[in-house]
C-alpha positions in Angstrom: 102.6 127.1 107.3 100.9 123.7 106.7 97.8 122.6 108.4 97.7 119.1 109.9 94.4 118.0 108.4 94.7 114.5 109.8 95.1 115.6 113.4 92.7 118.6 113.3 89.9 117.1 111.3 90.1 113.4 110.6 90.9 112.2 114.1 88.2 114.2 115.9 85.6 113.2 113.2 86.5 109.5 113.4 86.6 109.6 117.2 83.1 111.1 117.2 81.4 109.3 114.4 83.4 106.0 114.0 82.5 102.5 114.8 85.0 99.9 116.2 86.2 97.5 113.5 88.7 94.7 113.4 91.1 95.0 110.5 93.1 92.0 109.3 95.8 92.2 106.7 96.8 89.4 104.4 99.9 88.7 106.5 97.8 87.8 109.6 98.2 91.0 111.5 95.0 92.4 113.1 94.2 95.7 114.8 91.1 97.3 116.3 90.4 100.8 115.1 87.5 103.2 114.5 86.1 103.8 111.1 83.2 105.8 109.7 80.8 103.3 108.1 78.7 104.1 105.0 76.5 101.4 103.5 74.8 103.6 100.9 77.6 105.1 98.9 76.6 105.5 95.3 78.9 105.5 92.3 78.8 105.5 88.5 79.7 102.1 87.2 81.2 102.6 83.7 81.2 98.9 82.9 77.5 98.5 83.6 76.9 101.9 81.9 78.5 100.6 78.7 76.4 97.5 78.8 73.2 99.6 79.2 74.1 102.1 76.4 76.0 104.5 78.7 72.8 105.3 80.6 74.6 106.2 83.8 74.0 103.0 85.9 74.7 103.7 89.5 75.9 101.0 91.9 76.0 100.9 95.7 78.9 99.7 97.9 79.8 99.5 101.6 82.6 102.0 102.3 84.5 102.9 105.4 86.6 105.9 106.1 89.8 105.4 108.2 92.9 107.3 109.3 95.9 105.7 107.8 97.9 106.5 111.0 95.6 104.1 112.9 97.0 101.1 111.0 100.6 99.9 111.7 100.6 98.7 108.0 99.3 99.9 104.7 95.8 98.8 103.8 95.6 96.7 100.7 93.2 95.0 98.4 92.2 91.6 99.8 92.5 92.6 103.4 89.6 91.7 105.7 87.4 93.9 107.9 85.0 92.7 110.6 82.2 95.0 111.6 79.1 94.1 113.6 80.0 90.3 113.3 80.1 90.6 109.5 83.2 90.1 107.4 84.1 92.2 104.3 87.0 92.1 101.9 88.8 95.3 100.8 88.2 95.7 97.1 89.8 99.1 96.7 91.9 101.6 98.8 91.3 105.3 97.9 93.8 107.4 99.8 92.7 111.1 100.2 96.2 112.7 100.4 95.4 114.1 103.8 96.1 111.1 106.0 92.8 109.2 105.4 91.4 106.7 103.1 88.1 105.3 101.9 88.1 101.5 101.7 85.5 100.1 99.2 84.3 96.7 100.7 82.8 93.5 99.4 80.7 91.2 101.5 82.9 88.2 102.3 79.8 86.0 102.5 79.0 86.5 98.8 
């Protein structure tokens, strides 16, 4: 028996903790959906680490968590997200294999 992780866990969490965003794909389609917003995600940057003698440089990125089922299309690099009147571009899509994805964002104003 398989467990529907998307329906049992992701949907209730995103409904409870999510913020409304507007997602625009590169083909001009837009959709409102809820996403869990995280502006303090830390990660190891191997490129910066190599420049600094492999010292373990850590970067910070804006990341949102979404349910893939909330989008009528596949999220892709270069799509745009509007949250709190700020625009971001999707730099990377990391699917979790359970019906969700983390989208690593870049500030569109930079």
